[in-house]
ZAROMAR-153752 format. One record per residue (C-alpha): residue number from 0; x, y, z. Coordinates in steps of 0.5 Angstrom, whole numbers, plus 2048, in hexadecimal, padded with zeros to 3 digits. Layout:
% ZAROMAR-153752
resi, px, py, pz
NUM, X, Y, Z
...
This chain:
% ZAROMAR-153752
resi, px, py, pz
0, 7DE, 86D, 92C
1, 7DD, 874, 92F
2, 7DB, 87A, 92A
3, 7DD, 880, 92E
4, 7E2, 885, 92D
5, 7E7, 886, 932
6, 7E7, 88C, 936
7, 7EB, 893, 934
8, 7F2, 893, 936
9, 7F1, 89A, 938
10, 7EB, 89D, 93C
11, 7EA, 8A3, 938
12, 7E6, 8A7, 93E
13, 7ED, 8A7, 942
14, 7F0, 8AA, 93C
15, 7EB, 8AF, 93A
16, 7E6, 8B0, 940
17, 7E2, 8B5, 93D
18, 7DF, 8AF, 939
19, 7DD, 8AB, 93F
20, 7D6, 8AF, 93E
21, 7D5, 8AC, 937
22, 7D6, 8A5, 93A
23, 7D1, 89F, 938
24, 7D0, 898, 937
25, 7D1, 895, 930
26, 7D0, 88F, 92C
27, 7D5, 88D, 927
28, 7D2, 889, 922
29, 7D6, 883, 91E
30, 7D2, 881, 918
31, 7D4, 87A, 916
32, 7D2, 877, 90F
33, 7CC, 873, 90F
34, 7C7, 870, 90A
35, 7C0, 873, 90D
36, 7BA, 870, 90A
37, 7B5, 874, 906
38, 7B1, 876, 90D
39, 7B7, 877, 911
40, 7BA, 87E, 912
41, 7BD, 881, 90C
42, 7C3, 885, 90F
43, 7C9, 883, 90C
44, 7C5, 87E, 908
45, 7C1, 87D, 902
46, 7BA, 881, 901
47, 7B3, 87E, 900
48, 7B2, 882, 8FA
49, 7AC, 881, 8F5
50, 7AE, 87E, 8EF
51, 7AA, 883, 8EA
52, 7AD, 889, 8EE
53, 7B4, 88C, 8EB
Protein backbone atom coordinates (compact mmCIF):
# COMPACT_ATOMS: atom_id res chain seq x y z
CA UNK A 1 0.00 0.00 0.00
CA UNK A 2 1.57 3.27 -1.13
CA UNK A 3 1.31 6.12 1.36
CA UNK A 4 1.64 8.98 -1.10
CA UNK A 5 -0.55 11.91 -2.05
CA UNK A 6 -1.65 12.10 -5.68
CA UNK A 7 -0.29 14.94 -7.76
CA UNK A 8 -2.11 18.22 -8.05
CA UNK A 9 -4.70 18.37 -10.83
CA UNK A 10 -3.49 21.91 -11.69
CA UNK A 11 0.06 23.24 -11.95
CA UNK A 12 -0.38 26.37 -9.88
CA UNK A 13 2.78 27.97 -11.33
CA UNK A 14 1.19 27.79 -14.78
CA UNK A 15 -1.89 29.60 -13.50
CA UNK A 16 0.08 32.11 -11.39
CA UNK A 17 3.61 32.38 -12.84
CA UNK A 18 4.63 34.99 -10.24
CA UNK A 19 4.48 32.26 -7.57
CA UNK A 20 7.15 30.09 -9.22
CA UNK A 21 9.92 31.94 -7.31
CA UNK A 22 8.40 30.62 -4.07
CA UNK A 23 8.16 26.97 -5.11
CA UNK A 24 9.75 24.50 -2.67
CA UNK A 25 9.78 20.76 -2.14
CA UNK A 26 7.69 19.81 0.87
CA UNK A 27 6.89 16.76 2.96
CA UNK A 28 3.29 16.07 3.83
CA UNK A 29 2.82 14.02 6.98
CA UNK A 30 0.07 11.43 7.32
CA UNK A 31 -0.07 10.51 11.01
CA UNK A 32 -1.60 7.16 11.86
CA UNK A 33 -2.95 6.02 15.23
CA UNK A 34 -0.61 3.72 17.08
CA UNK A 35 0.42 2.43 20.46
CA UNK A 36 3.84 3.93 21.21
CA UNK A 37 5.79 2.65 24.17
CA UNK A 38 7.04 4.88 26.95
CA UNK A 39 10.40 5.34 25.21
CA UNK A 40 8.91 6.08 21.77
CA UNK A 41 8.06 9.47 20.30
CA UNK A 42 5.19 11.23 22.03
CA UNK A 43 4.03 13.07 18.92
CA UNK A 44 0.40 12.05 18.65
CA UNK A 45 0.76 9.57 21.50
CA UNK A 46 0.98 9.44 25.27
CA UNK A 47 3.51 11.55 27.15
CA UNK A 48 5.96 10.14 29.67
CA UNK A 49 5.13 12.39 32.65
CA UNK A 50 6.27 12.07 36.28
CA UNK A 51 3.44 10.79 38.47
CA UNK A 52 4.08 13.43 41.15
CA UNK A 53 3.71 16.36 38.69
CA UNK A 54 0.27 17.91 38.01
